[in-house]
C-alpha positions in Angstrom: 0.1 6.9 12.4 -1.6 4.0 10.7 -5.0 4.4 9.2 -7.3 2.9 6.6 -7.1 4.8 3.3 -10.1 5.6 1.1 -10.2 6.4 -2.6 -9.5 10.2 -2.2 -6.4 9.3 -0.2 -5.2 7.2 -3.1 -5.5 10.2 -5.4 -2.7 11.9 -3.3 -0.2 9.1 -3.9 1.0 10.7 -7.2 4.6 9.9 -6.1 3.9 6.2 -6.8 4.3 6.8 -10.6 7.9 7.9 -10.0 8.8 4.5 -8.4 10.2 2.8 -11.5 12.6 0.4 -9.9 12.9 -3.2 -11.2 11.1 -4.4 -8.1 8.1 -2.0 -8.4 5.8 -2.2 -11.4 2.6 -0.6 -10.2 1.1 2.7 -11.4 -1.3 4.8 -9.5 -4.1 3.9 -11.9 -3.4 0.2 -11.4 -3.5 0.6 -7.6 -6.7 2.5 -7.8 -8.3 -0.3 -9.8 -7.6 -2.7 -6.8 -9.6 -0.5 -4.5 -12.9 -2.4 -4.7 -11.3 -5.7 -3.6 -8.5 -4.5 -1.4 -8.0 -2.5 1.8 -5.3 0.2 1.6 -3.6 1.0 4.8 -1.3 4.0 5.1 1.2 5.6 7.4 0.4 9.3 7.7 2.9 11.9 8.8 2.1 15.6 9.0 -1.0 15.0 6.9 0.8 13.2 4.1 0.7 9.5 3.3 4.3 8.4 3.3 3.9 4.6 3.2 1.1 2.3 2.2 0.1 -1.4 1.9 -2.6 -2.9 -0.4 -4.1 -5.8 1.4 -6.5 -8.5 0.0 -8.5 -10.2 2.7 -9.2 -13.8 1.8 -11.0 -16.5 3.8 -8.7 -17.3 6.7 -5.8 -15.2 5.3 -4.7 -11.8 4.2 -2.3 -11.2 1.3 -0.2 -8.1 0.6 -0.5 -7.3 -3.1 1.7 -4.2 -3.1 3.5 -1.8 -0.7 5.7 1.2 -1.0 7.4 4.0 1.1 7.9 7.4 -0.3 11.6 7.8 -1.2 12.0 10.8 1.0 10.8 8.8 4.1 12.7 5.5 3.7 14.7 4.0 6.5 12.6 5.6 9.2 10.8 2.5 10.3 7.4 3.6 8.9 6.8 0.5 6.8 8.0 -1.7 9.7 5.6 -0.1 12.1 2.7 -0.2 9.5 3.3 -3.9 8.8 3.6 -4.8 12.5 0.4 -2.9 13.3 -1.4 -4.7 10.5 -0.2 -8.1 11.6 -1.3 -7.4 15.2 -4.7 -6.1 14.0 -5.3 -9.2 11.7 -4.3 -11.6 14.5 -6.9 -9.9 16.8 -9.5 -10.4 14.0 -9.1 -14.1 14.0 
């Protein structure tokens, strides 16, 4: 299920710090520093945030700054569903 995340939700994303692939350079502390200027949307499964997107809303546009799926939940379509929901939602806002 997609939902807007708030700062206490971000605190639960401790698994982000273990994502040290060449294509992912964010730490949890860096992500939390984005919170004042970004919306964080997450995919929640059984009370756990398993995928998330950091979204900056600009005049006439939105920009994805960072996104990730928990390694144990990859290839289940959660990020695809989350992104599709966000695209549809942002289209309706315009």
